C-alpha positions as CSV (number, residue, x, y, z in Angstrom):
1,X,-47.4,-11.0,-5.4
2,X,-44.9,-13.0,-3.4
3,X,-43.4,-14.5,-6.5
4,X,-43.1,-11.0,-8.1
5,X,-41.3,-9.6,-5.0
6,X,-38.9,-12.5,-5.0
7,X,-38.2,-11.9,-8.7
8,X,-37.6,-8.2,-8.1
9,X,-35.1,-8.9,-5.3
10,X,-33.4,-11.5,-7.5
11,X,-33.0,-8.9,-10.2
12,X,-31.4,-6.4,-7.8
13,X,-29.0,-9.1,-6.5
14,X,-28.1,-10.2,-10.0
15,X,-27.3,-6.7,-11.1
16,X,-25.1,-6.0,-8.1
17,X,-23.3,-9.3,-8.5
18,X,-22.9,-8.9,-12.2
19,X,-22.7,-5.3,-13.3
20,X,-23.5,-5.0,-17.0
21,X,-25.8,-8.1,-17.0
22,X,-28.2,-8.2,-19.9
23,X,-32.0,-8.4,-19.8
24,X,-31.8,-11.8,-21.5
25,X,-29.5,-13.1,-18.7
26,X,-31.8,-11.7,-16.1
27,X,-34.7,-13.5,-17.7
28,X,-32.8,-16.8,-17.6
29,X,-31.9,-16.4,-14.0
30,X,-35.4,-15.4,-12.9
31,X,-37.1,-18.0,-15.1
32,X,-39.3,-15.5,-16.9
33,X,-39.4,-13.6,-20.2
34,X,-37.3,-10.7,-21.4
35,X,-40.5,-8.7,-21.7
36,X,-41.3,-9.3,-18.0
37,X,-37.8,-8.3,-17.0
38,X,-38.2,-4.9,-18.8
39,X,-41.5,-4.4,-17.0
40,X,-39.8,-5.2,-13.6
41,X,-36.9,-2.9,-14.4
42,X,-39.3,0.0,-14.9
43,X,-40.8,-0.7,-11.4
44,X,-37.3,-1.0,-9.8
45,X,-36.2,2.2,-11.5
46,X,-38.5,4.1,-9.0
47,X,-36.5,2.8,-6.0
48,X,-33.1,1.9,-7.3
49,X,-30.7,3.9,-9.5
50,X,-30.4,1.3,-12.3
51,X,-28.6,2.4,-15.5
52,X,-28.6,0.9,-18.9
53,X,-25.2,1.6,-20.4
54,X,-26.4,1.2,-24.0
55,X,-27.2,-1.4,-26.5
56,X,-25.5,-4.8,-25.6
57,X,-23.9,-3.5,-22.4
58,X,-26.6,-4.4,-19.9
59,X,-27.6,-3.0,-16.5
60,X,-25.7,-1.7,-13.5
61,X,-26.3,0.5,-10.4
62,X,-25.4,4.2,-10.5
63,X,-23.2,5.6,-7.7
64,X,-23.0,4.0,-4.2
65,X,-26.3,2.1,-4.3
66,X,-26.0,-1.5,-3.0
67,X,-28.0,-4.2,-1.4
68,X,-27.0,-4.7,2.2
69,X,-24.2,-7.3,2.1
70,X,-24.6,-10.6,3.9
71,X,-22.3,-11.5,6.8
72,X,-19.9,-13.7,4.8
73,X,-16.1,-13.7,5.1
74,X,-14.0,-13.0,2.0
75,X,-12.8,-16.6,2.0
76,X,-16.4,-17.9,1.9
77,X,-17.3,-15.5,-0.9
78,X,-14.3,-16.6,-2.9
79,X,-15.3,-20.3,-2.4
80,X,-18.7,-19.6,-3.8
81,X,-17.1,-17.8,-6.7
82,X,-15.4,-21.0,-7.6
83,X,-18.5,-23.2,-7.3
84,X,-19.9,-22.9,-10.8
85,X,-16.5,-24.1,-12.2
86,X,-16.4,-27.0,-9.9
87,X,-19.9,-28.5,-9.9
88,X,-22.6,-29.1,-12.5
89,X,-25.0,-26.3,-11.5
90,X,-27.8,-27.8,-13.7
91,X,-28.2,-30.6,-11.1
92,X,-28.5,-28.2,-8.2
93,X,-31.8,-26.8,-6.9
94,X,-33.1,-23.6,-8.6
95,X,-32.4,-21.7,-5.4
96,X,-28.7,-22.1,-6.0
97,X,-28.6,-19.2,-8.5
98,X,-30.2,-16.7,-6.1
99,X,-27.9,-17.9,-3.2
100,X,-24.9,-17.5,-5.5
101,X,-25.9,-14.0,-6.5
102,X,-26.4,-12.9,-2.8
103,X,-22.9,-14.0,-1.9
104,X,-21.3,-12.5,-5.0
105,X,-23.1,-9.2,-4.7
106,X,-21.8,-8.9,-1.1
107,X,-18.3,-9.8,-2.2
108,X,-18.4,-7.4,-5.2
109,X,-19.5,-4.5,-3.1
110,X,-16.8,-5.2,-0.5
111,X,-14.1,-5.4,-3.1
112,X,-15.3,-2.1,-4.7
113,X,-15.4,-0.4,-1.3
114,X,-11.9,-1.6,-0.4
115,X,-10.6,-0.4,-3.7
116,X,-12.1,3.0,-3.2
117,X,-10.6,3.2,0.3
118,X,-7.2,2.4,-1.1
119,X,-7.6,5.1,-3.8
120,X,-8.7,7.7,-1.2
121,X,-5.7,6.9,1.1
122,X,-3.2,6.9,-1.8
123,X,-4.7,10.1,-3.0
124,X,-4.1,12.1,0.2
125,X,-0.5,10.8,0.7
126,X,1.8,13.4,-0.7
127,X,5.3,12.5,-1.8
128,X,8.1,14.5,-3.4
129,X,8.9,14.1,-7.1
130,X,12.4,13.3,-8.2
131,X,14.2,16.3,-9.7
132,X,15.0,14.5,-12.9
133,X,11.3,13.6,-13.6
134,X,9.0,16.1,-15.4
135,X,6.1,17.5,-13.4
136,X,2.8,15.8,-14.2
137,X,4.5,12.6,-15.4
138,X,4.6,11.0,-12.0
139,X,1.7,8.4,-11.7
140,X,0.4,7.5,-8.3
141,X,1.8,3.9,-8.2
142,X,0.9,3.7,-4.5
143,X,-2.6,2.5,-5.5
144,X,-1.6,-0.8,-7.3
145,X,1.1,-1.4,-4.7
146,X,-1.3,-1.0,-1.8
147,X,-3.9,-3.1,-3.5
148,X,-1.3,-5.9,-4.1
149,X,-0.2,-5.8,-0.4
150,X,-3.8,-6.1,0.8
151,X,-4.7,-8.9,-1.7
152,X,-1.4,-10.7,-1.2
153,X,-0.5,-10.5,-4.9
154,X,2.8,-10.3,-6.7
155,X,3.5,-7.1,-8.7
156,X,5.2,-6.8,-12.0
157,X,7.4,-3.7,-11.9
158,X,9.6,-1.5,-14.0
159,X,12.3,-0.1,-11.6
160,X,15.0,2.5,-12.1
161,X,18.2,1.4,-10.3
162,X,20.1,4.6,-9.6
163,X,23.5,3.0,-8.8
164,X,23.7,1.4,-12.3
165,X,21.4,4.0,-14.0
166,X,19.5,1.2,-15.6
167,X,15.8,0.1,-15.9
168,X,15.0,-3.4,-14.8
169,X,11.8,-5.5,-15.0
170,X,11.1,-7.4,-11.8
171,X,8.5,-9.5,-10.1
172,X,8.1,-8.5,-6.4
173,X,6.1,-9.9,-3.5
174,X,5.1,-6.6,-1.7
175,X,5.3,-7.0,2.1
176,X,5.2,-3.6,3.7
177,X,5.2,0.2,2.9
178,X,7.7,2.1,5.1
179,X,7.6,6.0,5.3
180,X,11.0,7.7,5.7
181,X,11.9,11.4,5.3
182,X,9.0,12.4,2.9
183,X,9.6,9.2,0.9
184,X,7.9,5.8,0.8
185,X,9.8,2.6,0.5
186,X,8.5,-0.9,-0.3
187,X,9.9,-4.0,1.5
188,X,9.3,-7.1,-0.5
189,X,10.8,-10.3,-2.0
190,X,12.5,-9.6,-5.3
191,X,12.3,-12.6,-7.6
192,X,15.1,-11.3,-9.8
193,X,17.6,-11.2,-6.9
194,X,15.9,-14.0,-4.9
195,X,16.0,-12.1,-1.6
196,X,14.0,-9.5,0.4
197,X,14.9,-6.0,-0.7
198,X,13.9,-2.4,0.0
199,X,12.7,-0.4,-3.0
200,X,12.2,3.4,-3.2
201,X,8.7,4.1,-4.5
202,X,9.7,7.1,-6.6
203,X,12.0,4.8,-8.6
204,X,9.1,2.7,-9.9
205,X,8.2,3.6,-13.4
206,X,5.3,1.2,-13.8
207,X,3.5,-1.3,-11.5
208,X,1.0,-4.0,-12.4
209,X,-0.8,-6.3,-9.9
210,X,-0.6,-9.9,-11.1
211,X,-2.9,-12.8,-10.2
212,X,0.0,-14.7,-8.6
213,X,-0.5,-15.2,-4.8
214,X,2.5,-15.0,-2.4
215,X,3.1,-16.0,1.2
216,X,5.5,-14.1,3.4
217,X,6.4,-17.2,5.3
218,X,8.3,-16.5,8.5
219,X,9.4,-13.0,7.5
220,X,9.4,-10.6,10.5
221,X,9.5,-6.8,9.7
222,X,10.8,-6.0,13.2
223,X,13.7,-8.4,12.9
224,X,14.4,-7.2,9.4
225,X,14.6,-3.5,10.5
226,X,16.3,-4.2,13.9
227,X,19.0,-1.6,14.7
228,X,18.3,0.2,11.4
229,X,18.1,4.0,11.9
230,X,16.1,4.7,8.7
231,X,16.3,2.5,5.6
232,X,20.0,1.9,5.1
233,X,20.6,-1.6,6.5
234,X,24.1,-2.6,7.3
235,X,25.9,-5.5,8.9
236,X,27.9,-3.5,11.5
237,X,27.3,-3.2,15.2
238,X,28.0,0.4,16.3
239,X,27.2,1.8,19.7
240,X,26.9,5.6,19.6
241,X,27.0,8.0,22.6
242,X,26.0,11.5,21.8
243,X,25.6,14.5,24.1
244,X,22.9,17.0,23.2
245,X,22.8,20.5,24.7
246,X,20.0,21.7,26.9
247,X,18.8,23.8,23.9
248,X,17.8,20.8,21.8
249,X,17.3,18.1,24.4
250,X,13.5,18.6,24.6
251,X,13.2,18.2,20.9
252,X,15.3,15.0,20.8
253,X,12.9,13.5,23.4
254,X,10.0,14.2,21.0
255,X,11.7,12.7,18.0
256,X,9.7,9.7,16.5
257,X,12.3,7.0,16.0
258,X,12.3,3.4,14.6
259,X,14.9,2.3,17.1
260,X,14.8,2.4,20.9
261,X,17.6,4.7,22.2
262,X,18.6,5.0,25.9
263,X,18.3,8.6,27.0
264,X,19.7,10.0,30.3
265,X,19.1,13.5,31.6
266,X,22.2,15.5,32.5
267,X,22.7,17.9,35.4
268,X,23.1,20.9,33.0
269,X,19.8,20.2,31.2
270,X,21.5,18.4,28.4
271,X,20.8,14.8,27.3
272,X,23.0,11.7,26.9
273,X,21.8,9.7,23.9
274,X,22.9,6.1,23.4
275,X,21.9,3.8,20.5
276,X,23.2,0.7,18.8
277,X,22.9,0.6,15.0
278,X,23.9,-1.6,12.0
279,X,24.9,1.4,9.8
280,X,26.2,4.9,10.6
281,X,25.4,6.9,7.4
282,X,21.8,7.9,8.0
283,X,22.3,8.4,11.7
284,X,25.2,10.9,11.2
285,X,23.2,12.7,8.5
286,X,20.4,13.2,11.0
287,X,22.9,14.2,13.7
288,X,24.5,16.9,11.5
289,X,21.3,19.0,11.5
290,X,21.9,19.9,15.1
291,X,25.4,21.3,14.5
292,X,27.3,22.2,17.6
293,X,24.3,21.3,19.8
294,X,25.2,17.6,19.3
295,X,28.6,16.1,20.3
296,X,29.6,12.5,19.4
297,X,31.4,11.0,22.4
298,X,31.8,7.5,21.2
299,X,33.0,5.7,19.1
300,X,36.2,7.8,19.1
301,X,36.9,7.0,15.4
302,X,33.6,8.7,14.4
303,X,34.4,11.7,16.6
304,X,37.7,12.0,14.7
305,X,36.0,11.6,11.3
306,X,33.5,14.3,12.1
307,X,36.3,16.7,13.1
308,X,38.1,15.9,9.8
309,X,34.9,16.7,7.9
310,X,34.4,20.0,9.8
311,X,38.0,21.1,9.0
312,X,37.5,20.4,5.3
313,X,34.3,22.3,5.4
314,X,35.9,25.2,7.2
315,X,38.8,25.3,4.6
316,X,36.1,25.5,1.8
317,X,34.6,28.6,3.3
318,X,37.8,30.3,4.6
319,X,38.9,31.9,1.3
320,X,36.4,34.7,0.7
321,X,38.5,36.1,-2.2
322,X,37.8,32.9,-4.2
323,X,34.2,34.1,-4.9
């Protein structure tokens, strides 16, 4: 009875570790006949959702069923995965196969669960679709990108460069996903340009996770994005001083920012906002939404530039008869 129980457990572990395993392979692992395996599978079918996918395709579990995973780290499991290729298993004790199956079954279940988590997360993240792209032809490339980041694997990508209006093929080591203004950007090392770059996710046309492993080395995301308002990194050093009216001051204080500004309450209920940035474009774009409720005090040249833009805008709308 004990021998039979051990064999039944070994069958369960082998199916979990090797989905699609055949009855013949199970018989070899358990040291019994194929006929006995068929009989054991009929018994196990009462307690475990085992499915035969058809002739020559073997056995696997249906749905979420799994043996309780052992407390092994991913590195330990990966080491055991490599053992059959490194040693002559025929010279090891018979118990090696069962121990191997236990480890692999735990590792397989963990990988499946991680993959499902990534798919679920990627599925609930909603992003805009570029206006030029047909609706329904926008694959969710977040899934392979997120999996590659978690696994530390290089991706092979087809990327549309808007400035040159060309499609390039690149290998990228994906480091971080960065959300900005209803968009996602990928920070990673581009093998084509041999430097860390920022890629807009919606410009990826195809992404495949490779088996190549990468190392970020001493890359620091905080240092990389230092003094960057959004995603547009520059090499300038601009200190802005902006006065916000009392009408919008409370909302400015609630803004979630990626830089640390200095904010000082004013006597009239307004707010003095100071921040040092490496580029002005995206900050000014954000600032314009507040209209006359925001006034740039410094630098003076930006104050003059904003005034020049406002006059040009006013001139555009002055001539009502042009419509």
